[in-house]
C-alpha positions as a printed Julia matrix, in Angstrom:
141×3 Matrix{Float64}:
 -26.55  -21.31    9.65
 -24.14  -22.21    6.86
 -25.19  -19.18    4.82
 -24.58  -16.9     7.8
 -21.14  -18.4     8.33
 -20.3   -17.96    4.64
 -21.42  -14.31    4.71
 -19.28  -13.64    7.8
 -16.23  -15.21    6.17
 -16.69  -13.09    3.06
 -17.04   -9.89    5.08
 -13.94  -10.43    7.2
 -10.82   -9.02    5.61
  -8.14  -11.54    4.84
  -4.85   -9.92    5.77
  -1.4   -11.34    6.07
   1.0   -10.18    8.71
   4.41   -9.05    7.46
   7.36  -10.88    8.96
  10.08   -8.75   10.55
  13.49   -9.79    9.19
  15.78   -7.28   10.89
  17.23   -3.92    9.88
  19.32   -3.19    6.81
  22.11   -1.39    8.61
  25.89   -1.02    8.78
  25.71   -0.96   12.6
  27.4    -4.22   13.63
  26.56   -3.67   17.32
  22.78   -3.48   16.84
  21.24   -6.89   17.54
  18.7    -6.43   14.7
  21.23   -5.25   12.11
  22.13   -7.26    9.03
  25.75   -6.3     9.76
  25.64   -8.3    13.02
  26.51  -11.9    12.04
  25.21  -13.33   15.31
  21.6   -12.13   15.3
  19.49  -10.84   12.38
  22.17  -11.59    9.82
  23.02  -15.06   11.06
  23.39  -17.45    8.12
  21.68  -20.09   10.29
  18.52  -18.1    10.98
  15.61  -19.33    8.85
  14.34  -15.8     8.14
  17.72  -14.13    7.53
  18.44  -12.38    4.24
  21.96  -13.89    4.41
  20.83  -17.52    4.78
  21.74  -19.05    1.42
  19.21  -21.86    1.74
  16.39  -19.82    3.28
  13.38  -18.13    1.71
  14.79  -14.61    2.03
  18.44  -15.23    1.12
  18.45  -18.23   -1.18
  19.17  -17.75   -4.88
  16.06  -19.65   -6.03
  13.29  -18.32   -3.78
  10.84  -15.79   -5.23
  11.0   -13.98   -1.85
  14.79  -13.73   -1.79
  16.84  -10.55   -1.67
  19.58  -12.27   -3.71
  17.5   -13.81   -6.51
  17.82  -11.55   -9.59
  14.41  -12.76  -10.81
  12.48  -12.46   -7.54
   9.24  -10.49   -7.61
   8.26  -10.79   -3.93
  11.54   -9.65   -2.34
  11.6    -8.22    1.21
  10.4    -4.64    1.54
  12.24   -1.77    3.25
  10.71    0.87    5.54
  12.33    3.79    7.34
  11.76    4.65   11.01
   8.68    6.73   10.15
   7.11    3.83    8.25
   7.76    5.23    4.76
   8.23    2.6     2.06
  11.81    2.6     0.67
  11.6    -0.1    -2.0
  12.4    -3.79   -2.2
  15.68   -5.26   -0.99
  16.19   -7.09   -4.24
  18.89   -8.07   -6.73
  16.33   -7.77   -9.55
  17.47   -4.88  -11.79
  14.18   -4.93  -13.75
  11.77   -4.54  -10.81
  10.73   -0.85  -10.65
  10.79   -0.95   -6.8
  14.11   -2.78   -6.51
  17.08   -1.15   -4.79
  19.19   -2.73   -7.57
  17.34   -0.99  -10.42
  19.73    1.8   -11.49
  16.9     3.69  -13.21
  14.2     3.15  -10.57
  13.02    5.39   -7.77
  14.61    3.25   -5.04
  17.82    2.23   -6.82
  18.97    5.28   -8.77
  22.02    7.21   -7.56
  20.11   10.43   -8.25
  16.72    9.69   -6.68
  16.15   11.3    -3.25
  14.23    8.14   -2.22
  17.07    5.76   -3.09
  19.3     4.06   -0.52
  22.06    4.33   -3.14
  21.98    8.15   -3.12
  24.61    9.4    -0.62
  22.82   12.76   -0.4
  19.3    11.36    0.05
  18.02    8.36    2.01
  21.44    6.72    1.67
  23.27    9.54    3.46
  25.66    8.19    6.11
  24.49   11.04    8.39
  20.85    9.97    8.31
  19.91    7.7    11.26
  17.64    5.63    8.98
  20.35    5.16    6.38
  21.7     1.64    5.85
  25.19    3.13    5.44
  25.24    4.87    8.84
  27.46    2.71   11.1
  25.73    4.04   14.24
  22.12    4.25   13.02
  19.15    1.88   13.08
  18.92    1.49    9.32
  15.81    0.44    7.41
  13.29   -2.14    8.62
  13.17   -5.28    6.44
   9.8    -7.03    6.13
   9.02  -10.25    4.31
   5.71  -11.87    3.48
């Protein structure tokens, strides 16, 4: 019986569910936007990227968007589910939106939120800089 239980546990995939943290957006009227200080961006919310003592906004957490040494920063996804990099202050992480030479942080990369003619266009509904759009989905671990 114990062997059967062990075999079943080894065969079952161990997955972790991503935690929804809100949308990286300039839309201050959207309840899920990081620009709305009363909902997703509340500094009192435990899973907010603006909470300075939380896991996702604190300067010392490895999962923080503001820690320049974080390796497990929150991930960004557009409305179609495409990965758009890590919301991170780490300029050395190749997936960081703060890496000026990386795919998701360069001003010249079409996949970067910093490119005003690519993903970062204020006319794109998924763009974080569009004041009327939904922005990018932020997911933590």
